[in-house]
TORFI-406873 format. One record per residue: residue in three letters; x negated, y, z of N, C-alpha, C in turn. Coordinates in Angstrom, 2 decimals, always signed. Layout:
<atoms>
code; n_c1; n_c2; n_c3; ca_c1; ca_c2; ca_c3; c_c1; c_c2; c_c3
ALA; X; Y; Z; X; Y; Z; X; Y; Z
...
</atoms>
This chain:
<atoms>
code; n_c1; n_c2; n_c3; ca_c1; ca_c2; ca_c3; c_c1; c_c2; c_c3
UNK; -86.57; +96.14; +110.08; -87.93; +96.02; +110.61; -88.82; +95.37; +109.56
UNK; -89.94; +96.01; +109.23; -90.81; +95.52; +108.17; -91.51; +94.24; +108.61
UNK; -91.61; +93.31; +107.68; -92.33; +92.06; +107.91; -92.80; +91.53; +106.57
UNK; -93.74; +90.62; +106.57; -94.21; +90.05; +105.33; -93.06; +89.28; +104.67
UNK; -92.93; +89.45; +103.37; -91.85; +88.82; +102.62; -92.25; +87.40; +102.19
UNK; -91.30; +86.66; +101.68; -91.60; +85.32; +101.18; -92.61; +85.38; +100.04
UNK; -92.57; +86.47; +99.28; -93.51; +86.60; +98.16; -94.95; +86.62; +98.65
UNK; -95.19; +87.17; +99.85; -96.55; +87.18; +100.38; -97.08; +85.75; +100.53
UNK; -96.26; +84.87; +101.07; -96.70; +83.50; +101.32; -96.79; +82.67; +100.03
UNK; -96.13; +83.13; +98.99; -96.13; +82.41; +97.71; -97.36; +82.81; +96.90
UNK; -98.52; +82.53; +97.46; -99.78; +82.85; +96.80; -100.79; +81.77; +97.12
UNK; -101.94; +81.85; +96.50; -103.03; +80.93; +96.76; -103.32; +80.87; +98.26
UNK; -103.44; +79.67; +98.81; -103.55; +79.50; +100.26; -104.83; +80.09; +100.81
UNK; -105.94; +79.92; +100.11; -107.21; +80.47; +100.58; -107.14; +81.99; +100.62
UNK; -106.52; +82.59; +99.61; -106.35; +84.04; +99.60; -105.43; +84.48; +100.74
UNK; -104.37; +83.72; +100.98; -103.44; +84.06; +102.07; -104.13; +83.99; +103.42
UNK; -104.99; +83.00; +103.62; -105.70; +82.86; +104.90; -106.55; +84.08; +105.19
UNK; -107.14; +84.66; +104.14; -107.93; +85.88; +104.33; -107.04; +87.10; +104.51
UNK; -105.97; +87.16; +103.74; -105.07; +88.32; +103.79; -104.35; +88.44; +105.12
UNK; -104.16; +87.34; +105.83; -103.47; +87.37; +107.11; -104.31; +87.97; +108.23
UNK; -105.61; +87.99; +108.06; -106.49; +88.54; +109.10; -106.16; +90.02; +109.34
UNK; -106.00; +90.37; +110.60; -105.70; +91.75; +110.97; -104.22; +92.07; +111.03
UNK; -103.40; +91.20; +110.50; -101.95; +91.43; +110.57; -101.43; +90.98; +111.94
UNK; -100.20; +91.36; +112.25; -99.66; +91.14; +113.59; -98.58; +90.06; +113.56
UNK; -98.81; +89.01; +114.33; -97.87; +87.91; +114.50; -96.91; +88.26; +115.63
UNK; -95.61; +88.16; +115.37; -94.59; +88.57; +116.33; -93.69; +87.38; +116.67
UNK; -93.45; +87.20; +117.96; -92.57; +86.14; +118.46; -91.54; +86.77; +119.40
UNK; -90.26; +86.57; +119.09; -89.19; +87.01; +119.97; -88.81; +85.84; +120.87
UNK; -88.99; +85.99; +122.17; -88.75; +84.91; +123.11; -87.91; +85.41; +124.28
UNK; -86.67; +84.95; +124.37; -85.78; +85.32; +125.47; -85.66; +86.84; +125.62
UNK; -85.56; +87.53; +124.48; -85.40; +88.97; +124.49; -86.67; +89.77; +124.66
UNK; -87.81; +89.09; +124.76; -89.11; +89.75; +124.94; -89.90; +89.65; +123.65
UNK; -90.60; +90.73; +123.30; -91.45; +90.74; +122.12; -92.87; +90.36; +122.51
UNK; -93.36; +89.26; +121.97; -94.75; +88.85; +122.12; -95.43; +89.07; +120.78
UNK; -96.59; +89.70; +120.79; -97.25; +90.01; +119.52; -98.76; +89.93; +119.68
UNK; -99.41; +89.53; +118.60; -100.87; +89.47; +118.61; -101.44; +89.67; +117.22
UNK; -102.59; +90.27; +117.18; -103.29; +90.51; +115.92; -104.05; +89.24; +115.52
UNK; -103.83; +88.79; +114.30; -104.45; +87.55; +113.82; -105.94; +87.79; +113.55
UNK; -106.78; +86.96; +114.17; -108.23; +87.14; +114.06; -108.96; +85.96; +113.44
UNK; -108.29; +84.81; +113.32; -108.96; +83.63; +112.76; -107.92; +82.71; +112.13
UNK; -108.23; +82.20; +110.93; -107.32; +81.34; +110.18; -108.11; +80.22; +109.50
UNK; -107.36; +79.21; +109.04; -107.93; +78.16; +108.20; -106.93; +77.81; +107.11
UNK; -107.43; +77.51; +105.91; -106.58; +77.14; +104.78; -106.59; +75.63; +104.58
UNK; -105.42; +75.07; +104.24; -105.27; +73.64; +103.94; -104.42; +73.49; +102.69
UNK; -104.94; +72.75; +101.70; -104.30; +72.66; +100.39; -104.14; +71.19; +100.01
UNK; -102.90; +70.70; +100.03; -102.66; +69.28; +99.90; -103.12; +68.64; +98.60
UNK; -103.08; +69.36; +97.51; -103.38; +68.73; +96.22; -104.85; +68.34; +96.08
UNK; -105.75; +68.93; +96.88; -107.17; +68.66; +96.68; -107.98; +68.54; +97.97
UNK; -107.32; +68.59; +99.10; -107.99; +68.79; +100.40; -107.71; +67.61; +101.32
UNK; -108.71; +66.77; +101.55; -108.53; +65.57; +102.38; -108.32; +65.91; +103.85
UNK; -108.49; +67.15; +104.23; -108.22; +67.57; +105.61; -106.76; +67.94; +105.81
UNK; -106.01; +68.06; +104.73; -104.59; +68.44; +104.81; -103.75; +67.21; +105.13
UNK; -102.75; +67.38; +105.97; -101.86; +66.27; +106.33; -101.15; +65.70; +105.10
UNK; -100.93; +66.53; +104.10; -100.20; +66.09; +102.90; -101.15; +65.96; +101.71
UNK; -102.38; +65.54; +101.96; -103.34; +65.35; +100.87; -102.78; +64.41; +99.82
UNK; -102.97; +64.78; +98.57; -102.51; +63.98; +97.44; -100.98; +63.82; +97.46
UNK; -100.31; +64.85; +97.98; -98.84; +64.92; +98.01; -98.21; +63.82; +98.87
UNK; -98.86; +63.49; +99.96; -98.35; +62.47; +100.87; -97.17; +63.02; +101.66
UNK; -96.01; +62.41; +101.48; -94.79; +62.86; +102.16; -94.44; +61.88; +103.27
UNK; -94.30; +62.41; +104.48; -93.86; +61.66; +105.64; -92.90; +62.55; +106.41
UNK; -92.20; +62.03; +107.41; -91.36; +62.91; +108.23; -92.15; +64.08; +108.81
UNK; -93.42; +63.84; +109.15; -94.24; +64.92; +109.72; -94.58; +65.97; +108.69
UNK; -94.93; +65.56; +107.47; -95.43; +66.52; +106.47; -94.33; +67.16; +105.64
UNK; -93.09; +66.73; +105.80; -92.01; +67.23; +104.94; -91.93; +68.75; +104.96
UNK; -92.23; +69.37; +106.09; -92.16; +70.84; +106.19; -93.13; +71.50; +105.22
UNK; -94.26; +70.87; +104.95; -95.25; +71.46; +104.06; -94.75; +71.58; +102.62
UNK; -93.71; +70.84; +102.27; -93.16; +70.89; +100.92; -92.03; +71.91; +100.81
UNK; -91.72; +72.60; +101.89; -90.66; +73.59; +101.87; -91.08; +74.84; +101.09
UNK; -90.14; +75.75; +100.91; -90.45; +77.03; +100.27; -91.49; +77.77; +101.09
UNK; -92.31; +78.60; +100.47; -93.30; +79.38; +101.22; -92.62; +80.28; +102.24
UNK; -93.34; +80.53; +103.34; -92.79; +81.41; +104.37; -92.00; +80.67; +105.43
UNK; -92.39; +79.43; +105.71; -91.82; +78.68; +106.82; -92.94; +78.25; +107.77
UNK; -92.58; +78.03; +109.02; -93.56; +77.61; +110.02; -93.69; +76.09; +110.01
UNK; -94.92; +75.62; +109.98; -95.21; +74.20; +110.13; -95.90; +74.05; +111.48
UNK; -95.21; +73.45; +112.43; -95.75; +73.29; +113.78; -95.86; +71.80; +114.08
UNK; -97.05; +71.37; +114.44; -97.27; +69.95; +114.74; -98.02; +69.80; +116.05
UNK; -98.00; +68.58; +116.57; -98.62; +68.26; +117.85; -99.90; +67.49; +117.62
UNK; -100.97; +67.88; +118.33; -102.23; +67.14; +118.25; -102.64; +66.67; +119.65
UNK; -103.33; +65.54; +119.68; -103.81; +64.95; +120.93; -102.68; +64.72; +121.94
UNK; -101.45; +64.71; +121.45; -100.32; +64.47; +122.32; -100.00; +65.59; +123.29
UNK; -100.65; +66.76; +123.12; -100.43; +67.82; +124.11; -100.54; +69.24; +123.57
UNK; -101.17; +69.47; +122.42; -101.33; +70.83; +121.91; -100.56; +71.00; +120.60
UNK; -99.88; +72.14; +120.47; -99.19; +72.46; +119.24; -100.03; +73.41; +118.39
UNK; -99.87; +73.31; +117.08; -100.59; +74.17; +116.14; -99.60; +74.83; +115.20
UNK; -99.76; +76.13; +114.99; -98.88; +76.92; +114.13; -99.52; +77.14; +112.77
UNK; -98.78; +76.81; +111.72; -99.22; +77.02; +110.35; -98.13; +77.75; +109.57
UNK; -98.54; +78.48; +108.54; -97.61; +79.16; +107.64; -97.65; +78.46; +106.29
UNK; -96.50; +77.94; +105.84; -96.43; +77.27; +104.55; -96.64; +78.30; +103.43
UNK; -97.47; +77.93; +102.47; -97.82; +78.82; +101.37; -97.61; +78.12; +100.02
UNK; -97.78; +78.89; +98.95; -97.67; +78.40; +97.57; -96.23; +77.99; +97.25
UNK; -95.94; +77.69; +95.98; -94.55; +77.40; +95.58; -93.99; +76.15; +96.28
UNK; -92.69; +76.11; +96.41; -92.02; +74.96; +97.00; -92.43; +73.69; +96.27
UNK; -92.75; +72.65; +97.04; -93.21; +71.40; +96.47; -94.71; +71.25; +96.44
UNK; -95.44; +72.35; +96.63; -96.90; +72.32; +96.72; -97.27; +72.35; +98.21
UNK; -97.70; +71.23; +98.79; -97.96; +71.18; +100.23; -99.25; +71.92; +100.59
UNK; -99.10; +73.08; +101.20; -100.25; +73.89; +101.59; -99.84; +74.82; +102.72
UNK; -100.81; +75.19; +103.55; -100.47; +76.05; +104.68; -101.72; +76.70; +105.25
UNK; -101.51; +77.75; +106.02; -102.58; +78.44; +106.74; -102.40; +78.19; +108.23
UNK; -103.42; +77.66; +108.87; -103.43; +77.46; +110.31; -103.84; +78.75; +111.01
UNK; -103.10; +79.15; +112.04; -103.45; +80.33; +112.83; -104.32; +79.86; +113.99
UNK; -105.60; +80.22; +113.94; -106.56; +79.74; +114.93; -106.80; +80.71; +116.07
UNK; -106.64; +82.00; +115.84; -106.94; +82.96; +116.89; -106.12; +84.23; +116.76
UNK; -105.79; +84.80; +117.92; -104.94; +86.00; +117.98; -105.41; +86.88; +119.12
UNK; -105.33; +88.18; +118.96; -105.58; +89.16; +120.03; -104.25; +89.71; +120.53
UNK; -103.99; +89.73; +121.83; -102.71; +90.24; +122.34; -102.48; +91.71; +121.95
UNK; -101.24; +91.99; +121.56; -100.83; +93.35; +121.23; -99.66; +93.78; +122.12
UNK; -98.74; +92.86; +122.38; -97.56; +93.17; +123.21; -97.12; +91.91; +123.94
UNK; -96.59; +92.09; +125.15; -96.10; +90.97; +125.92; -97.17; +90.16; +126.61
UNK; -98.30; +90.81; +126.93; -99.44; +90.08; +127.49; -99.10; +89.38; +128.81
UNK; -98.29; +90.01; +129.65; -97.95; +89.41; +130.94; -97.20; +88.10; +130.76
UNK; -96.26; +88.08; +129.82; -95.50; +86.86; +129.55; -96.41; +85.79; +128.95
UNK; -97.26; +86.19; +128.02; -98.18; +85.24; +127.41; -99.14; +84.66; +128.45
UNK; -99.57; +85.49; +129.39; -100.45; +85.01; +130.45; -99.75; +83.96; +131.31
UNK; -98.49; +84.19; +131.63; -97.75; +83.20; +132.42; -97.59; +81.89; +131.66
UNK; -97.32; +81.99; +130.37; -97.18; +80.79; +129.56; -98.49; +80.02; +129.45
UNK; -99.59; +80.74; +129.47; -100.92; +80.10; +129.36; -101.44; +79.60; +130.71
UNK; -101.31; +80.42; +131.75; -102.00; +80.13; +133.01; -101.09; +80.02; +134.22
UNK; -99.78; +80.10; +134.02; -98.89; +80.10; +135.16; -99.06; +81.38; +135.97
UNK; -99.16; +81.25; +137.28; -99.32; +82.42; +138.14; -100.78; +82.74; +138.45
UNK; -101.70; +82.07; +137.78; -103.12; +82.33; +138.02; -103.50; +83.72; +137.50
UNK; -104.46; +84.33; +138.15; -104.93; +85.66; +137.75; -105.62; +85.60; +136.39
UNK; -105.40; +86.62; +135.58; -106.05; +86.70; +134.28; -107.47; +87.24; +134.48
UNK; -108.40; +86.33; +134.77; -109.79; +86.69; +135.01; -110.46; +87.10; +133.70
UNK; -111.69; +87.61; +133.79; -112.43; +88.00; +132.60; -112.65; +86.80; +131.68
UNK; -112.93; +85.64; +132.26; -113.15; +84.44; +131.44; -111.86; +84.03; +130.73
UNK; -110.75; +84.02; +131.47; -109.48; +83.65; +130.87; -109.07; +84.66; +129.79
UNK; -109.35; +85.93; +130.03; -109.02; +86.94; +129.02; -109.86; +86.72; +127.75
UNK; -111.12; +86.38; +127.93; -112.00; +86.16; +126.77; -111.51; +85.00; +125.92
UNK; -110.96; +83.98; +126.58; -110.52; +82.79; +125.86; -109.00; +82.65; +125.87
UNK; -108.32; +83.79; +125.92; -106.87; +83.84; +126.06; -106.16; +83.09; +124.93
UNK; -106.40; +83.51; +123.70; -105.70; +82.97; +122.54; -106.69; +82.66; +121.41
UNK; -107.85; +82.10; +121.77; -108.90; +81.85; +120.79; -108.95; +80.39; +120.35
UNK; -107.81; +79.81; +120.11; -107.70; +78.46; +119.59; -106.25; +78.19; +119.22
UNK; -106.00; +77.30; +118.27; -104.62; +77.11; +117.80; -103.66; +76.62; +118.88
UNK; -104.13; +75.74; +119.77; -103.28; +75.29; +120.86; -102.96; +76.41; +121.83
UNK; -103.92; +77.28; +122.06; -103.72; +78.42; +122.97; -102.73; +79.41; +122.38
UNK; -102.82; +79.60; +121.06; -101.88; +80.52; +120.39; -100.45; +80.04; +120.61
UNK; -100.21; +78.76; +120.37; -98.85; +78.23; +120.52; -98.40; +78.28; +121.97
UNK; -99.28; +77.96; +122.88; -98.91; +78.00; +124.29; -98.56; +79.42; +124.71
UNK; -99.38; +80.39; +124.32; -99.16; +81.78; +124.70; -97.91; +82.38; +124.09
UNK; -97.48; +81.85; +122.95; -96.29; +82.37; +122.27; -95.07; +81.50; +122.52
UNK; -95.22; +80.46; +123.32; -94.09; +79.60; +123.61; -93.58; +78.85; +122.40
UNK; -94.50; +78.35; +121.56; -94.13; +77.64; +120.34; -94.36; +76.15; +120.51
UNK; -93.43; +75.37; +119.96; -93.55; +73.91; +120.00; -92.90; +73.34; +118.74
UNK; -92.74; +72.03; +118.71; -92.11; +71.40; +117.56; -90.68; +71.91; +117.32
UNK; -90.09; +72.50; +118.34; -88.76; +73.07; +118.18; -88.72; +74.19; +117.16
UNK; -89.87; +74.82; +116.90; -89.95; +75.91; +115.91; -90.43; +75.41; +114.55
UNK; -90.67; +74.12; +114.41; -91.09; +73.59; +113.12; -90.00; +73.85; +112.08
UNK; -90.39; +74.38; +110.92; -89.46; +74.69; +109.85; -88.79; +76.05; +109.97
UNK; -89.15; +76.83; +110.99; -88.54; +78.14; +111.19; -88.90; +79.08; +110.03
UNK; -87.92; +79.87; +109.60; -88.12; +80.82; +108.50; -88.90; +82.02; +109.01
UNK; -90.05; +82.29; +108.42; -90.90; +83.40; +108.85; -90.41; +84.76; +108.36
UNK; -89.33; +84.78; +107.62; -88.75; +86.07; +107.23; -87.54; +86.41; +108.11
UNK; -87.31; +85.63; +109.15; -86.21; +85.89; +110.07; -86.62; +86.78; +111.22
UNK; -85.89; +86.68; +112.33; -86.11; +87.58; +113.46; -86.82; +86.93; +114.66
UNK; -87.05; +85.61; +114.61; -87.63; +84.92; +115.76; -89.15; +84.87; +115.71
UNK; -89.69; +84.63; +114.54; -91.14; +84.51; +114.35; -91.47; +85.09; +112.99
UNK; -92.34; +86.09; +112.95; -92.69; +86.72; +111.68; -94.03; +87.45; +111.80
UNK; -94.50; +87.95; +110.68; -95.76; +88.68; +110.62; -95.50; +90.04; +109.99
UNK; -96.11; +91.08; +110.56; -96.00; +92.42; +109.98; -97.40; +93.01; +109.80
UNK; -97.46; +94.13; +109.11; -98.75; +94.73; +108.80; -99.46; +95.26; +110.04
UNK; -98.71; +95.85; +110.95; -99.31; +96.44; +112.14; -98.29; +96.65; +113.22
UNK; -98.72; +97.03; +114.41; -97.79; +97.20; +115.53; -96.76; +98.29; +115.30
UNK; -97.06; +99.25; +114.43; -96.09; +100.30; +114.14; -94.79; +99.72; +113.58
UNK; -94.90; +98.58; +112.91; -93.72; +97.96; +112.31; -92.75; +97.40; +113.34
UNK; -93.20; +97.25; +114.59; -92.30; +96.79; +115.65; -92.16; +97.85; +116.74
UNK; -92.44; +99.10; +116.35; -92.21; +100.22; +117.26; -93.28; +100.44; +118.32
UNK; -94.49; +99.91; +118.09; -95.59; +100.09; +119.03; -96.61; +101.06; +118.46
UNK; -97.45; +101.67; +119.32; -98.48; +102.58; +118.82; -99.49; +101.84; +117.95
UNK; -100.09; +102.52; +116.99; -101.12; +101.86; +116.17; -102.31; +101.45; +117.04
UNK; -103.01; +100.43; +116.60; -104.18; +99.95; +117.33; -105.33; +100.93; +117.17
UNK; -106.05; +101.15; +118.26; -107.22; +102.02; +118.20; -108.38; +101.26; +117.55
UNK; -109.06; +101.87; +116.57; -110.20; +101.19; +115.94; -111.27; +100.87; +116.98
UNK; -111.81; +99.67; +116.90; -112.85; +99.26; +117.85; -114.18; +99.03; +117.15
UNK; -114.32; +99.59; +115.98; -115.55; +99.44; +115.22; -115.31; +98.73; +113.90
UNK; -116.24; +98.88; +112.94; -116.08; +98.24; +111.63; -116.02; +96.72; +111.77
UNK; -115.20; +96.10; +110.91; -115.06; +94.65; +110.90; -115.33; +94.11; +109.50
UNK; -115.85; +92.90; +109.45; -116.01; +92.20; +108.19; -115.37; +90.82; +108.31
UNK; -114.98; +90.26; +107.17; -114.41; +88.92; +107.13; -115.54; +87.91; +106.89
UNK; -115.65; +86.94; +107.77; -116.64; +85.89; +107.65; -115.94; +84.58; +107.31
UNK; -116.69; +83.63; +106.75; -116.11; +82.34; +106.42; -117.10; +81.23; +106.72
UNK; -116.54; +80.02; +106.89; -117.37; +78.86; +107.16; -116.51; +77.61; +107.14
UNK; -117.11; +76.43; +107.38; -116.34; +75.19; +107.39; -115.30; +75.18; +108.51
UNK; -114.23; +74.46; +108.28; -113.18; +74.36; +109.27; -113.60; +73.47; +110.44
UNK; -112.89; +73.59; +111.53; -113.24; +72.91; +112.77; -112.42; +71.61; +112.90
UNK; -113.10; +70.53; +113.33; -112.41; +69.29; +113.65; -111.95; +68.48; +112.45
UNK; -112.62; +68.63; +111.30; -112.21; +67.87; +110.11; -113.37; +67.03; +109.56
UNK; -114.19; +66.51; +110.43; -115.33; +65.71; +110.00; -114.92; +64.46; +109.22
UNK; -113.70; +63.99; +109.40; -113.19; +62.80; +108.71; -112.91; +63.06; +107.24
UNK; -112.89; +64.32; +106.82; -112.33; +64.69; +105.52; -113.33; +64.63; +104.37
UNK; -114.42; +63.86; +104.53; -115.42; +63.67; +103.49; -115.88; +65.01; +102.92
UNK; -115.84; +65.18; +101.60; -116.38; +66.42; +101.03; -115.61; +67.66; +101.48
UNK; -114.34; +67.49; +101.84; -113.52; +68.64; +102.24; -113.96; +69.25; +103.56
UNK; -114.72; +68.50; +104.35; -115.18; +69.07; +105.63; -116.13; +70.24; +105.42
UNK; -116.70; +70.35; +104.22; -117.63; +71.44; +103.92; -116.95; +72.64; +103.28
UNK; -115.68; +72.52; +102.94; -115.01; +73.66; +102.31; -115.08; +74.87; +103.25
UNK; -115.52; +76.03; +102.77; -115.63; +77.22; +103.64; -114.30; +77.94; +103.78
UNK; -113.32; +77.24; +104.31; -111.95; +77.75; +104.35; -111.50; +78.16; +105.74
UNK; -112.44; +78.40; +106.61; -112.13; +79.05; +107.89; -112.57; +80.49; +107.79
UNK; -111.72; +81.41; +108.21; -112.00; +82.84; +108.08; -111.78; +83.52; +109.42
UNK; -112.64; +84.47; +109.74; -112.49; +85.21; +110.99; -113.00; +86.64; +110.83
UNK; -112.51; +87.50; +111.70; -112.97; +88.88; +111.73; -114.18; +89.00; +112.63
UNK; -115.17; +89.72; +112.17; -116.38; +89.92; +112.97; -116.69; +91.41; +113.03
UNK; -116.89; +91.90; +114.24; -117.24; +93.30; +114.43; -118.74; +93.47; +114.31
UNK; -119.13; +94.51; +113.61; -120.56; +94.72; +113.35; -121.36; +94.94; +114.62
UNK; -120.69; +95.50; +115.65; -121.42; +95.83; +116.87; -121.23; +94.80; +117.98
UNK; -120.34; +93.82; +117.79; -120.05; +92.93; +118.91; -119.85; +91.47; +118.51
UNK; -120.19; +91.13; +117.26; -119.99; +89.75; +116.84; -118.53; +89.45; +116.58
UNK; -118.21; +88.17; +116.58; -116.86; +87.74; +116.27; -115.86; +88.35; +117.24
UNK; -114.69; +88.70; +116.71; -113.63; +89.21; +117.56; -113.31; +88.16; +118.60
UNK; -113.38; +88.54; +119.89; -113.07; +87.60; +120.95; -112.12; +88.24; +121.94
UNK; -111.54; +87.41; +122.79; -110.53; +87.88; +123.72; -111.04; +87.85; +125.14
</atoms>
């Protein structure tokens, strides 16, 4: 089954954050395939970025995953309740990663809905905001600290070019898209780094930012 190789992640983090847009994130959970198209990312680069957990090569038990070989999952907890999924990038020893901020469901929507909302009905509002935040992505895919350090070239969690790579029909085009960029969210503490335009998202020419 085709998936992004370790070589893909072994590249400049800002470039990787843009290259991941439109690709399909796949999670195997209890024999079920959950998949979503990546629509929003953020880049974090430890050597120069005060918003990165490992800024200036700071090593702690929490940040140790960021120093691993490229192509591993860095999953951490924020506010004591939300998990965030990141992909480790650049050569081993260079702490850097791409945060997955938004995803569009491709497969396993019913399971993802249960993980997000329990038995509540998937209303239009809930569908619009289904997986449009990093905590929502992890909740919908059943990801937690238990997946921290997981190899993204394995069979449990990986990224492929499109749904055809996991035996699904190709996605129907919904109109032209462009890649937009801007400052990252929630990093006001990071001094000059808060202005880095390292958040990237897909925007449809006829409907604004890709939303759920």
